[in-house]
LOGU-107273 format. One record per residue (C-alpha): x, y negated, z; residue number from 1; residue in one letter. Coordinates in nm, 2 decimals, padded with zeros to 4 digits. Each point is the difference from the previous one (the first is absolute). Example, Ala and Ser with C-alpha at 12.3 -4.5 7.8 and 13.67 -1.06 7.14 Angstrom:
! LOGU-107273
        X        Y        Z   seq   type
    01.23    00.45    00.78     1      a
    00.14   -00.34   -00.07     2      s
! end
This chain:
! LOGU-107273
        X        Y        Z   seq   type
   -03.88    03.82   -03.23     1      m
   -00.15    00.08   -00.34     2      n
   -00.36    00.09   -00.04     3      m
   -00.07    00.38   -00.05     4      p
    00.04    00.12   -00.36     5      v
   -00.33   -00.04   -00.18     6      r
    00.08    00.03   -00.37     7      t
    00.28    00.14   -00.20     8      a
    00.12   -00.35   -00.07     9      a
    00.10   -00.03    00.37    10      d
    00.27    00.27   -00.06    11      l
    00.16   -00.17   -00.30    12      l
    00.33   -00.08    00.18    13      p
    00.03    00.38    00.06    14      l
   -00.03    00.07   -00.37    15      l
    00.36    00.12   -00.06    16      p
   -00.02    00.23    00.30    17      e
   -00.34    00.14   -00.11    18      l
    00.13    00.07   -00.35    19      v
    00.31    00.16    00.15    20      m
   -00.19    00.23    00.24    21      v
   -00.26    00.09   -00.27    22      g
    00.27    00.08   -00.25    23      g
    00.20    00.21    00.25    24      a
   -00.31    00.21    00.09    25      f
   -00.08    00.04   -00.37    26      a
    00.35    00.12   -00.08    27      l
   -00.02    00.24    00.30    28      l
   -00.31    00.15   -00.15    29      m
    00.13    00.00   -00.35    30      l
    00.31    00.19    00.11    31      d
   -00.22    00.29    00.12    32      l
   -00.13    00.06   -00.35    33      f
    00.30   -00.03   -00.23    34      i
    00.26    00.26   -00.07    35      g
    00.37   -00.01    00.07    36      e
    00.07   -00.09   -00.36    37      s
   -00.21   -00.31    00.02    38      r
    00.13   -00.11    00.34    39      r
    00.17   -00.30   -00.16    40      f
   -00.34   -00.15   -00.05    41      l
   -00.04   -00.06    00.38    42      t
    00.34   -00.16    00.02    43      h
   -00.06   -00.22   -00.30    44      l
   -00.34   -00.12    00.13    45      l
    00.16   -00.08    00.33    46      g
    00.25   -00.23   -00.17    47      i
   -00.29   -00.16   -00.20    48      v
   -00.20   -00.05    00.32    49      l
    00.29   -00.18    00.17    50      l
    00.07   -00.22   -00.30    51      l
   -00.37   -00.07   -00.02    52      g
    00.00   -00.12    00.37    53      v
    00.30   -00.21   -00.08    54      v
   -00.19   -00.17   -00.28    55      a
   -00.30   -00.05    00.23    56      m
    00.21   -00.17    00.27    57      i
    00.19   -00.21   -00.25    58      a
   -00.32   -00.13   -00.15    59      t
   -00.15   -00.07    00.34    60      g
   -00.29    00.24   -00.05    61      a
   -00.23    00.00    00.31    62      g
    00.15   -00.33    00.14    63      g
    00.13   -00.08    00.34    64      h
   -00.19    00.02    00.33    65      g
   -00.05    00.22    00.30    66      s
   -00.25    00.29    00.04    67      v
   -00.09    00.28    00.24    68      l
   -00.05   -00.24    00.29    69      g
    00.32   -00.18   -00.07    70      d
    00.20    00.33    00.04    71      m
    00.12   -00.03   -00.36    72      f
    00.14   -00.32   -00.16    73      v
    00.11   -00.05   -00.36    74      r
    00.23   -00.30   -00.04    75      d
    00.30   -00.10   -00.22    76      v
    00.25    00.18    00.22    77      a
   -00.21    00.32   -00.02    78      a
   -00.03   -00.03   -00.38    79      d
    00.38   -00.05   -00.05    80      v
    00.07    00.31    00.21    81      l
   -00.27    00.22   -00.15    82      k
    00.10   -00.08   -00.35    83      l
    00.36    00.08    00.07    84      t
   -00.09    00.32    00.19    85      i
   -00.21    00.13   -00.28    86      c
    00.26   -00.09   -00.27    87      a
    00.28    00.17    00.19    88      v
   -00.22    00.31    00.08    89      s
   -00.08    00.03   -00.38    90      a
    00.37   -00.01   -00.06    91      l
    00.05    00.27    00.26    92      a
   -00.26    00.22   -00.17    93      l
    00.18   -00.04   -00.33    94      i
    00.32    00.13    00.15    95      y
   -00.18    00.28    00.18    96      t
   -00.15    00.20   -00.28    97      w
    00.31    00.13   -00.19    98      p
    00.19    00.07    00.31    99      y
   -00.26    00.21    00.18   100      l
   -00.12    00.17   -00.32   101      r
    00.35    00.11   -00.09   102      e
    00.03    00.16    00.34   103      r
   -00.35    00.16    00.01   104      g
   -00.09   -00.22    00.30   105      l
   -00.27   -00.22   -00.16   106      y
   -00.35    00.04    00.14   107      k
   -00.30   -00.23   -00.06   108      g
   -00.02   -00.09    00.37   109      e
    00.34   -00.18   -00.03   110      v
   -00.16   -00.28   -00.21   111      t
   -00.31   -00.01    00.22   112      v
    00.20   -00.02    00.32   113      l
    00.20   -00.29   -00.16   114      m
   -00.32   -00.18   -00.09   115      l
   -00.15    00.04    00.35   116      f
    00.34   -00.12    00.15   117      a
   -00.03   -00.31   -00.23   118      v
   -00.36   -00.05    00.13   119      l
    00.13    00.01    00.36   120      g
    00.26   -00.26   -00.09   121      m
   -00.26   -00.22   -00.16   122      m
   -00.21    00.01    00.31   123      l
    00.30   -00.06    00.22   124      l
    00.10   -00.33   -00.17   125      v
   -00.36   -00.13    00.00   126      s
   -00.07    00.09    00.37   127      s
   -00.15   -00.27    00.22   128      n
   -00.07    00.24    00.29   129      s
    00.21    00.24    00.21   130      l
   -00.24    00.28   -00.10   131      v
    00.06   -00.06   -00.37   132      m
    00.37   -00.02    00.05   133      i
    00.00    00.34    00.16   134      y
   -00.23    00.16   -00.25   135      v
    00.22   -00.12   -00.29   136      g
    00.32    00.10    00.17   137      l
   -00.12    00.35    00.08   138      e
   -00.13    00.06   -00.35   139      m
    00.34   -00.10   -00.14   140      l
    00.19    00.21    00.26   141      s
   -00.20    00.32   -00.04   142      l
    00.03    00.00   -00.38   143      c
    00.37   -00.07    00.03   144      s
    00.05    00.30    00.24   145      y
   -00.16    00.23   -00.26   146      a
    00.20   -00.14   -00.29   147      l
    00.33    00.05    00.17   148      v
   -00.06    00.38    00.01   149      v
   -00.10    00.03   -00.36   150      t
    00.28    00.26   -00.05   151      d
   -00.13    00.25    00.27   152      r
    00.28    00.25   -00.08   153      d
    00.28   -00.24    00.09   154      s
    00.13    00.04    00.36   155      p
    00.14   -00.35   -00.02   156      l
   -00.33   -00.14   -00.12   157      g
   -00.20    00.18    00.27   158      s
    00.24   -00.12    00.27   159      e
   -00.02   -00.36   -00.12   160      s
   -00.38    00.02   -00.01   161      g
   -00.02    00.12    00.36   162      i
    00.24   -00.27    00.11   163      k
   -00.20   -00.26   -00.19   164      y
   -00.33    00.12    00.15   165      f
    00.12    00.01    00.36   166      v
    00.19   -00.33    00.00   167      l
   -00.27   -00.17   -00.21   168      g
   -00.26    00.12    00.25   169      s
    00.21   -00.14    00.28   170      l
    00.02   -00.33   -00.18   171      a
   -00.37   -00.01   -00.05   172      s
   -00.05    00.08    00.37   173      g
    00.23   -00.29    00.09   174      l
   -00.19   -00.24   -00.23   175      l
   -00.34    00.12    00.12   176      l
    00.11   -00.05    00.37   177      y
    00.12   -00.35   -00.08   178      g
   -00.33   -00.08   -00.18   179      l
   -00.20    00.13    00.30   180      s
    00.20   -00.23    00.23   181      l
   -00.06   -00.29   -00.23   182      v
   -00.37    00.08    00.00   183      y
   -00.01    00.03    00.38   184      g
    00.17   -00.34    00.04   185      a
   -00.21   -00.19   -00.25   186      t
   -00.33    00.20    00.00   187      g
   -00.02    00.00   -00.39   188      s
    00.09    00.20   -00.30   189      l
   -00.03   -00.29   -00.24   190      d
    00.34   -00.15   -00.08   191      l
   -00.11   -00.36    00.00   192      a
   -00.17    00.04    00.34   193      t
    00.32    00.17    00.13   194      i
    00.20   -00.30   -00.12   195      a
   -00.23   -00.24    00.18   196      a
    00.02    00.20    00.32   197      a
    00.38    00.03   -00.02   198      a
    00.02   -00.38   -00.03   199      r
   -00.18   -00.04    00.33   200      e
    00.19    00.28    00.19   201      s
    00.33    00.02   -00.17   202      s
    00.17    00.10    00.32   203      s
   -00.22    00.30    00.06   204      s
    00.22    00.30    00.10   205      l
   -00.24    00.25   -00.16   206      m
   -00.01   -00.19   -00.33   207      l
    00.38   -00.04   -00.02   208      v
    00.04    00.37    00.09   209      t
   -00.24    00.09   -00.27   210      g
    00.19   -00.21   -00.25   211      l
    00.32    00.19    00.09   212      v
   -00.16    00.33   -00.08   213      f
   -00.15   -00.14   -00.32   214      v
    00.34   -00.12   -00.12   215      v
    00.15    00.34    00.08   216      a
   -00.28    00.17   -00.21   217      g
    00.07   -00.24   -00.28   218      i
    00.38    00.07    00.02   219      a
   -00.08    00.38   -00.02   220      f
   -00.21   -00.04   -00.31   221      k
    00.26   -00.22   -00.17   222      f
    00.28    00.23    00.10   223      g
    00.19   -00.27    00.19   224      a
    00.28    00.09    00.24   225      a
   -00.01    00.14    00.26   226      p
   -00.33    00.17   -00.12   227      f
    00.15    00.12   -00.33   228      h
    00.09    00.36    00.10   229      m
   -00.26    00.15   -00.23   230      w
    00.10   -00.19   -00.31   231      l
    00.32    00.18   -00.13   232      p
   -00.15    00.35    00.05   233      d
   -00.33   -00.09   -00.17   234      v
    00.16   -00.18   -00.29   235      y
    00.24    00.30   -00.06   236      q
   -00.25    00.28    00.06   237      g
   -00.30   -00.13   -00.21   238      a
    00.00    00.05   -00.38   239      p
    00.17   -00.31   -00.15   240      t
   -00.32   -00.16   -00.16   241      p
   -00.18    00.04    00.33   242      i
    00.29   -00.17    00.17   243      t
   -00.02   -00.27   -00.26   244      l
   -00.37   -00.05    00.08   245      f
    00.03   -00.01    00.38   246      i
    00.31   -00.21   -00.02   247      g
   -00.15   -00.28   -00.20   248      s
   -00.37   -00.08    00.01   249      a
   -00.05    00.07    00.38   250      p
    00.25   -00.26    00.08   251      k
   -00.23   -00.26   -00.15   252      l
   -00.29    00.14    00.20   253      a
    00.22   -00.02    00.32   254      a
    00.07   -00.36   -00.09   255      f
   -00.37   -00.07   -00.02   256      g
   -00.07    00.17    00.33   257      m
    00.28   -00.20    00.17   258      t
   -00.14   -00.33   -00.14   259      y
   -00.35    00.08    00.12   260      r
    00.11    00.11    00.35   261      l
    00.27   -00.25    00.08   262      l
   -00.09   -00.31   -00.19   263      e
   -00.38    00.02   -00.02   264      v
   -00.06    00.16    00.34   265      a
    00.31   -00.07    00.21   266      a
    00.09   -00.34   -00.15   267      g
   -00.01   -00.18    00.34   268      p
    00.26    00.26    00.13   269      l
    00.24   -00.09   -00.28   270      e
    00.29   -00.07    00.23   271      d
   -00.02    00.35    00.14   272      h
   -00.03    00.20   -00.33   273      w
    00.25   -00.21   -00.19   274      r
    00.27    00.10    00.25   275      l
   -00.10    00.36   -00.01   276      m
    00.01    00.01   -00.37   277      l
    00.34   -00.18    00.00   278      a
    00.14    00.27    00.23   279      a
   -00.14    00.28   -00.22   280      l
    00.15   -00.17   -00.31   281      a
    00.35    00.00    00.16   282      v
   -00.03    00.36    00.10   283      l
   -00.13    00.10   -00.34   284      s
    00.27   -00.18   -00.19   285      l
    00.27    00.15    00.23   286      m
   -00.12    00.37    00.02   287      l
   -00.13    00.01   -00.36   288      g
    00.32   -00.13   -00.16   289      n
    00.23    00.20    00.22   290      l
   -00.20    00.31   -00.05   291      g
    00.00   -00.04   -00.38   292      a
    00.38   -00.04   -00.01   293      l
    00.05    00.37    00.09   294      v
   -00.26    00.16   -00.23   295      q
    00.09    00.22   -00.29   296      s
   -00.36    00.08   -00.09   297      n
   -00.16   -00.28   -00.21   298      l
   -00.35    00.04    00.14   299      k
    00.13   -00.02    00.36   300      r
    00.21   -00.30   -00.10   301      l
   -00.31   -00.17   -00.14   302      l
   -00.19    00.09    00.32   303      a
    00.26   -00.17    00.22   304      y
    00.01   -00.29   -00.24   305      s
   -00.38   -00.03    00.04   306      t
    00.06   -00.05    00.38   307      v
    00.24   -00.29   -00.09   308      s
   -00.25   -00.15   -00.25   309      h
   -00.27    00.01    00.27   310      v
    00.25   -00.20    00.21   311      g
    00.01   -00.26   -00.27   312      f
   -00.38    00.00   -00.03   313      l
   -00.02   -00.05    00.38   314      f
    00.23   -00.30   -00.03   315      i
   -00.27   -00.16   -00.21   316      g
   -00.26    00.08    00.26   317      f
    00.22   -00.14    00.28   318      a
    00.03   -00.32   -00.19   319      g
   -00.37   -00.05    00.06   320      g
   -00.25   -00.23   -00.16   321      g
   -00.13    00.00   -00.36   322      a
    00.35   -00.01   -00.15   323      q
    00.11    00.30    00.21   324      g
   -00.29    00.21   -00.10   325      f
    00.02   -00.09   -00.37   326      s
    00.37    00.08    00.00   327      a
   -00.07    00.34    00.17   328      a
   -00.28    00.07   -00.25   329      m
    00.24   -00.08   -00.28   330      f
    00.25    00.23    00.15   331      y
   -00.25    00.28    00.04   332      a
   -00.11   -00.02   -00.36   333      i
    00.36   -00.01   -00.12   334      s
    00.10    00.29    00.21   335      y
   -00.30    00.21   -00.12   336      a
    00.11   -00.05   -00.36   337      l
    00.37    00.07    00.09   338      m
   -00.09    00.31    00.19   339      s
   -00.22    00.14   -00.28   340      a
    00.29   -00.05   -00.24   341      a
    00.26    00.16    00.23   342      a
   -00.20    00.32    00.05   343      f
   -00.11   -00.02   -00.36   344      g
    00.37    00.04   -00.10   345      a
    00.02    00.33    00.20   346      i
   -00.33    00.12   -00.17   347      v
    00.13   -00.08   -00.35   348      v
    00.34    00.16    00.05   349      l
   -00.13    00.31    00.18   350      s
   -00.11    00.33   -00.17   351      s
   -00.14    00.33    00.12   352      r
    00.26    00.16    00.23   353      g
    00.20   -00.32    00.02   354      f
   -00.07   -00.31    00.21   355      e
    00.22   -00.30   -00.08   356      a
   -00.01   -00.11    00.36   357      d
    00.37    00.02    00.09   358      e
    00.23   -00.30   -00.06   359      i
    00.25    00.25   -00.16   360      d
   -00.26    00.08   -00.26   361      d
    00.04   -00.35   -00.15   362      y
    00.38    00.03   -00.05   363      k
    00.09   -00.08   -00.36   364      g
   -00.36   -00.08   -00.10   365      l
    00.11   -00.30   -00.20   366      n
    00.22    00.22   -00.22   367      a
   -00.29    00.23   -00.08   368      r
   -00.29   -00.24   -00.01   369      n
    00.09   -00.37    00.01   370      p
   -00.37   -00.11   -00.03   371      w
   -00.11    00.20    00.31   372      m
    00.31   -00.12    00.19   373      a
   -00.08   -00.36   -00.09   374      g
   -00.36    00.04    00.14   375      l
    00.12    00.15    00.32   376      v
    00.25   -00.28    00.03   377      l
   -00.28   -00.25   -00.02   378      c
   -00.18    00.18    00.28   379      i
    00.30    00.02    00.23   380      m
    00.10   -00.36   -00.07   381      a
   -00.36   -00.12    00.08   382      s
   -00.01    00.21    00.33   383      l
    00.34   -00.15    00.09   384      a
   -00.12   -00.35   -00.06   385      g
    00.23   -00.09   -00.28   386      v
   -00.11   -00.31   -00.20   387      p
   -00.19   -00.05   -00.22   388      p
   -00.20    00.32    00.08   389      f
   -00.33   -00.01    00.18   390      l
    00.15    00.13    00.33   391      g
    00.23   -00.30    00.03   392      f
   -00.29   -00.25   -00.01   393      w
   -00.20    00.22    00.25   394      a
    00.29   -00.01    00.25   395      k
    00.05   -00.37   -00.06   396      l
   -00.37   -00.07    00.07   397      a
   -00.01    00.18    00.34   398      v
    00.34   -00.15    00.11   399      l
   -00.13   -00.35   -00.08   400      r
   -00.32    00.08    00.19   401      a
    00.21    00.09    00.31   402      a
    00.19   -00.33   -00.03   403      l
   -00.32   -00.20   -00.03   404      d
   -00.14    00.19    00.30   405      g
    00.30   -00.11    00.22   406      g
    00.17    00.34    00.00   407      m
    00.34   -00.07   -00.15   408      m
    00.16    00.28    00.19   409      w
   -00.24    00.25   -00.16   410      l
    00.08   -00.13   -00.35   411      a
    00.37    00.04    00.07   412      i
   -00.05    00.36    00.11   413      v
   -00.20    00.05   -00.32   414      g
    00.28   -00.14   -00.21   415      v
    00.27    00.22    00.17   416      v
   -00.20    00.32   -00.04   417      f
   -00.09   -00.09   -00.36   418      a
    00.38    00.02   -00.07   419      v
    00.03    00.33    00.19   420      v
   -00.30    00.14   -00.19   421      g
    00.15   -00.08   -00.34   422      a
    00.27    00.26    00.07   423      f
   -00.21    00.32   -00.02   424      y
   -00.18   -00.12   -00.32   425      y
    00.34   -00.07   -00.15   426      l
    00.10    00.36    00.08   427      r
   -00.27    00.12   -00.25   428      v
    00.11   -00.25   -00.26   429      i
    00.37    00.11    00.05   430      k
   -00.10    00.37   -00.04   431      a
   -00.18   -00.08   -00.33   432      m
    00.27   -00.21   -00.16   433      y
    00.34    00.11    00.15   434      f
   -00.03    00.36    00.11   435      d
    00.03    00.32   -00.20   436      a
   -00.31    00.22   -00.01   437      p
   -00.03    00.29    00.25   438      e
   -00.24    00.30   -00.01   439      g
   -00.32    00.00   -00.20   440      q
   -00.04   -00.30   -00.22   441      v
   -00.34   -00.19    00.04   442      p
   -00.18   -00.05   -00.33   443      e
   -00.29   -00.24   -00.05   444      a
   -00.34    00.15   -00.02   445      q
   -00.11    00.08   -00.36   446      p
   -00.34   -00.16    00.08   447      n
    00.03   -00.32   -00.21   448      r
   -00.29   -00.19    00.17   449      p
    00.15    00.07    00.34   450      l
    00.34   -00.14   -00.12   451      r
   -00.17   -00.31   -00.14   452      i
   -00.19   -00.06    00.33   453      v
    00.32    00.04    00.19   454      f
    00.19   -00.24   -00.23   455      g
   -00.27   -00.26    00.04   456      v
    00.00    00.05    00.38   457      n
    00.38   -00.05    00.02   458      a
    00.03   -00.29   -00.24   459      l
   -00.29   -00.17    00.17   460      a
    00.23   -00.05    00.30   461      l
    00.22   -00.22   -00.22   462      l
   -00.28   -00.17   -00.19   463      a
   -00.19   -00.09    00.32   464      l
    00.33   -00.11    00.15   465      g
    00.03   -00.25   -00.28   466      l
   -00.37   -00.11    00.03   467      a
   -00.08    00.05    00.37   468      w
   -00.17   -00.34    00.06   469      n
   -00.35    00.11   -00.11   470      p
    00.01    00.30    00.25   471      i
    00.12   -00.23    00.28   472      m
   -00.27   -00.26   -00.08   473      a
   -00.26    00.29    00.00   474      w
    00.12    00.10    00.35   475      c
   -00.01   -00.36    00.12   476      q
   -00.35   -00.05   -00.13   477      k
   -00.11    00.30    00.22   478      a
    00.09   -00.19    00.31   479      f
   -00.07   -00.36   -00.10   480      a
   -00.23   -00.19    00.22   481      g
! end
């Protein structure tokens, strides 16, 4: 265990988190003293803060190490996840401002809640103790519950917020109960000590039972089937940029939590949790894809597709080993970018009084706006796993990890449902290019910076698909040695 903190230098590995929490509190105070006309300042400074933390992590400011009695660890895996979380969250904030301002929903606390949610995610991926895991998870969850009900006058939004809170609390309870059983079986909260104890008593009934509850809690937080019942309602009921945020960056945090709990702490029980994750992967692929096939609302379709994507991510986990985790991390990063672009398309094509969230809203889009139709095509093709887009390489990586992990049957299931999943993405493409428009016609936002950001986000899925090796090497480095 580390020596107690004696000087500020002892906290250097915590530097990105300290900057984040200090900046979030500063913006909270600033928002109290500025008028409505200058509210944009809070939002802009929030984006600057996130990009500043990205720069700090990229340059290695503070260095690696463990602090707070080894409860917090900063390593390569944590840095990769934090950098991506902060970058995707900054992207979400850029999408948020014009959408909420146009509808009179923007309040300064939206930015602050997002920043504290990011702080919770950063703590979660650097956790080296069961206590730190739960602190980070609850900070993320409580901020997310509040963000979902940003539109307090929306009955659908209020209903989705209540569902999210109730089911999220249930998930937290399951996870906490599992963690308590693990603590009871091993007598420690430290992940390394738990791993050593598990190696000596891998057949302990209490330990294995605790692991089952931990996996169930993880599945809830990911939105994996059969614990996905909250996902479609929350995605549809929340304002679209909030859906964008909770549907992208938290998946990276959930990956970090899963890695810490299953690989670092429960590595000796690998044979147990690999089979559990393989079963969850099959259920998620089946229910997610079949549920998406019958949706007419694009946000609900993307919610069910999230369930299927979580299934692919779990295929990487089930593969096991460094290759399995690096493939799963690559998939999580890829999906965060794809999800941000998919919901970003709805934001850009929506206007006050009109939400471009029905598939029928995209009919004939190519005839009216070929550029926007081309960008949406890039997004749908990447989500479907069409080469050479980023989504194709992400799917290929997790399927290869399953093969190398001796789970050929799981890879075959993944290939079959990848083909099934392509159908509902092709429905959107068909509507844009082959159907005549119906009802109100979606027009791109007049906000030029927003359109530029969306264009970069969508085209990045093609560009990164053509140059995916550096990202994969980055993920492999996180688990090397």
